Each structure stands twice: as structure tokens, then as C-alpha cells.
C-alpha positions in Angstrom: -174.1 -69.3 114.0 -177.5 -70.0 115.8 -180.3 -68.8 113.6 -182.9 -70.2 116.1 -182.2 -67.2 118.3 -184.4 -64.2 118.1 -184.0 -61.1 120.6 -186.4 -58.5 121.3 -184.4 -55.4 122.1 -184.4 -51.7 122.1 -181.6 -49.9 121.1 -181.1 -47.8 124.3 -182.0 -50.4 127.1 -179.0 -51.4 129.2 -180.4 -54.8 129.7 -180.8 -55.5 126.0 -177.1 -54.1 125.5 -175.9 -56.5 128.1 -177.6 -59.4 126.1 -176.3 -58.3 122.8 -172.7 -58.2 124.1 -173.0 -62.0 125.5 -174.4 -63.0 122.2 -171.8 -61.3 120.4 -169.1 -62.6 123.1 -170.2 -66.0 122.2 -170.2 -65.6 118.4 -173.7 -66.4 118.3 -175.9 -65.3 115.2 -179.5 -63.8 116.3 -182.3 -62.2 114.5 -183.3 -58.9 116.4 -186.7 -57.8 116.7 -187.1 -53.9 118.0 -189.5 -53.1 120.5 -189.4 -49.3 121.1 -190.0 -48.7 124.8 -191.3 -44.9 124.0 -193.0 -44.7 120.4 -196.8 -45.7 120.4 -197.2 -45.2 124.1 -194.3 -47.9 124.5 -194.6 -50.8 122.0 -193.8 -53.1 125.2 -197.5 -52.6 126.3 -199.1 -53.8 123.2 -201.0 -57.0 123.8 -199.0 -59.5 121.8 -195.6 -58.4 123.4 -197.6 -58.7 126.9 -198.4 -62.3 126.0 -194.6 -62.9 125.4 -193.3 -61.2 128.4 -196.0 -60.1 131.1 -193.6 -57.8 132.6 -193.4 -55.6 129.6 -189.8 -55.3 129.6 -186.8 -55.8 127.3 -185.0 -58.1 126.4 -186.8 -61.2 125.5 -184.5 -64.0 124.2 -186.4 -66.6 122.1 -184.3 -70.0 121.3 -186.7 -71.9 119.1 -189.9 -72.4 120.8 -188.5 -71.2 124.4 -189.0 -67.8 125.5 -186.5 -66.3 128.3 -186.6 -63.0 130.1 -184.3 -61.0 132.3 -180.8 -60.2 131.1 -179.0 -61.9 133.6 -181.1 -64.9 133.6 -180.7 -65.0 129.7 -176.8 -64.7 129.9 -176.6 -67.5 132.3 -178.8 -69.7 130.1 -176.5 -69.0 127.2 -173.5 -70.0 129.4 -175.1 -73.3 130.1 -176.3 -74.0 126.7 -173.5 -72.3 124.8 -170.7 -72.6 127.3 -167.8 -71.7 124.9 -166.1 -69.2 125.2 -167.3 -68.6 128.8 -168.6 -65.6 130.3 -168.2 -67.2 133.8 -164.8 -68.3 135.4 -164.3 -72.0 135.9 -163.9 -71.8 139.9 -166.7 -71.1 142.3 -164.9 -68.3 144.0 -164.4 -66.6 140.5 -168.1 -67.3 139.6 -169.3 -65.6 142.9 -167.2 -62.5 142.4 -167.9 -62.1 138.6 -171.8 -62.7 139.6 -171.5 -60.1 142.5 -170.1 -57.4 140.2 -172.7 -58.1 137.6 -175.6 -57.7 140.2 -174.2 -54.6 141.4 -174.9 -53.1 138.2 -178.1 -55.0 137.1 -179.8 -55.3 140.5 -178.6 -52.2 142.7 -177.7 -49.4 140.0 -180.0 -50.2 137.1 -183.4 -50.9 138.4 -183.5 -47.5 140.3 -182.8 -45.4 137.1 -184.9 -47.6 134.7 -187.3 -45.9 132.3 -190.5 -46.8 134.0 -189.2 -45.7 137.2 -188.6 -42.2 135.7 -192.1 -42.4 133.7 -193.7 -43.0 137.2 -191.9 -39.9 138.9 -192.8 -37.9 136.0 -196.6 -39.0 135.5 -197.7 -39.7 138.8 -195.3 -37.3 141.3 -194.7 -34.8 138.9 -191.1 -34.5 139.9 -189.1 -31.8 138.0 -186.7 -33.0 135.4 -183.7 -31.6 137.4 -184.7 -33.7 140.5 -185.2 -36.9 138.4 -181.6 -36.5 137.2 -180.3 -35.8 140.5 -181.9 -39.1 141.5 -180.3 -40.9 138.5 -176.8 -39.6 139.0 -177.0 -40.1 142.8 -177.4 -43.9 142.4 -175.3 -44.3 139.5 -172.6 -42.4 141.4 -173.1 -44.7 144.6 -172.8 -48.0 142.8 -169.8 -46.9 140.4 -167.9 -46.1 144.1 -168.5 -49.4 145.2 -167.4 -51.0 141.9 -164.5 -48.9 141.4 -163.3 -49.8 145.2 -164.0 -53.5 144.7 -162.1 -53.7 141.2 -159.1 -51.5 142.2 -158.6 -53.7 145.3 -158.7 -57.0 143.8 -155.8 -59.0 142.4 -158.3 -61.0 140.5 -159.0 -57.6 138.3 -157.2 -58.1 134.9 -157.5 -56.4 131.7 -161.2 -56.8 132.2 -163.4 -57.0 135.3 -162.3 -60.6 136.3 -158.7 -61.5 134.5 -157.7 -61.0 130.9 -161.0 -62.4 129.3 -164.2 -60.4 129.1 -167.1 -61.8 130.9 -170.6 -61.4 132.6 -169.4 -58.5 134.7 -168.3 -56.5 131.7 -171.3 -57.2 129.8 -173.3 -55.2 132.6 -170.6 -52.5 133.2 -170.3 -51.4 129.7 -174.1 -50.3 129.2 -174.4 -48.7 132.6 -171.2 -46.5 131.9 -173.0 -45.7 128.6 -175.8 -44.5 130.6 -173.8 -42.6 132.9 -172.6 -40.7 129.9 -176.0 -40.0 128.8 -176.8 -38.3 132.2 -173.5 -36.4 132.1 -172.0 -38.2 135.0 -168.6 -37.1 135.8 -166.7 -40.3 135.5 -163.1 -39.1 136.7 -163.4 -40.9 140.0 -163.6 -44.4 138.4 -160.3 -44.9 136.6 -160.6 -48.6 136.7 -163.9 -48.7 135.4 -163.0 -46.3 132.7 -159.7 -48.6 131.9 -161.9 -51.6 131.5 -164.4 -50.0 129.4 -161.7 -48.9 127.0 -160.3 -52.3 126.9 -163.9 -53.9 125.9 -164.5 -51.1 123.2 -161.3 -52.5 121.6 -163.3 -55.8 120.8 -165.8 -56.1 118.1 -168.2 -57.9 120.2 -168.6 -54.9 122.4 -168.4 -52.3 119.7 -171.2 -53.9 117.6 -173.6 -54.0 120.5 -173.3 -50.2 121.0 -176.8 -48.7 121.0 -175.6 -46.4 118.1 -174.7 -49.4 116.2 -178.4 -50.9 116.1 -180.7 -50.9 113.3 -183.4 -49.4 115.5 -181.0 -46.4 116.8 -182.9 -43.2 116.4 
């Protein structure tokens, strides 16, 4: 139990979803503060929230008086301050592999499909919905194809992305697969990703973090 932790989250944000999984895997208790990214013009743009996070993004994790931003930085912070159970392997090569898989999702797939990108396409360039959807599906498909190949070819892949314990890469993969289903991406070409997803969802830490299980789900 760690009542000092407060997570500012939006139920459908994949970045916040990653952090919820990580907190749950580590068995950490936290208070949740919903920040609705669409309602009221986007509550992340409210002055009080901008003061908390000038990027106007979720998640934010408050640990006592310390304020942390960026989902991967938050998960690494939790790994360093609450190391058990670990989200990263003990060996340097394993940690590099897991970080590469996590960053493939968090740095290469997700930013191209983030809400603010799609809103810019709509509001500034008036890109039709069908073309915005094509953009989203293209970059998800490209990223998943690379991740499928990396996982399927490696002896380090086990029940989860790395070995037989869930970790940082799984925290990133599951939310992106959720997004893929929202946009109706055909996932048949990614059997390894789907197998790992099924294994993760058998764990309460992943199930409790699902968007539909959040108190602000709407």
C-alpha cells in the first residue's frame, strides 16, 4: 500500500493505461484523479492542470510532493523506487531488449496516433475521418509487424514479451492493442502479440487497468 501516490489519468489514454498496469503489477495503492481529455474542451488545458503539467498530457504521477510526467519515465521511476516485483530484467541485455520493445510502442506507434495529432488533422487541416483512420491503421500495422517479428524470432520471448514474468514491454503492448481494436485493425497477422495479450489479461493487474474498468469510463 502506498497512499502517497496519486495518478492523474484518463480512462481511454493508452499512456495512462500503461502506468495503471505498472502500478498494479507492483501492488501499489494509489488515488486516481480523472482528467477528461475531451469534455469541457479538454480538462488537460485547464490552468490548474497546465501548472501541474505544462505539456497538457496525461498521465501525471504525484509521489508525495514530487510530480512526474511521461509514462515511461514514471514506470522507470517506480522501478527504481519500488523495485519489487521488477518490470525490467536483471541483465543489461535483457533491459535493453525490453526498453526497445516498450519504446517501439510508446515512441514510434503511439505518438503518431495520439488524440492531439488527430485533433490537429481535423481542426487545422480538415482531414476527413476516413483518411485520419487510414493514418492510424497504417502506423499501428507497421509497428505491430516489426514487434511481431522481434518477438517471434527471439528465444527471450516467453509467456510474456520477455520471459515468463510480465514487465515494461507488456505494460506498453496491451494498451496499444486496445487502441487497435478501437480502430478495427485486423490483428490476425500478429499471433505472438495476441498470445501475449491473452496471457496478460489472465492477470488481475492487467484486467483492473483496462479502460472499461476505470471509474471515469464513459
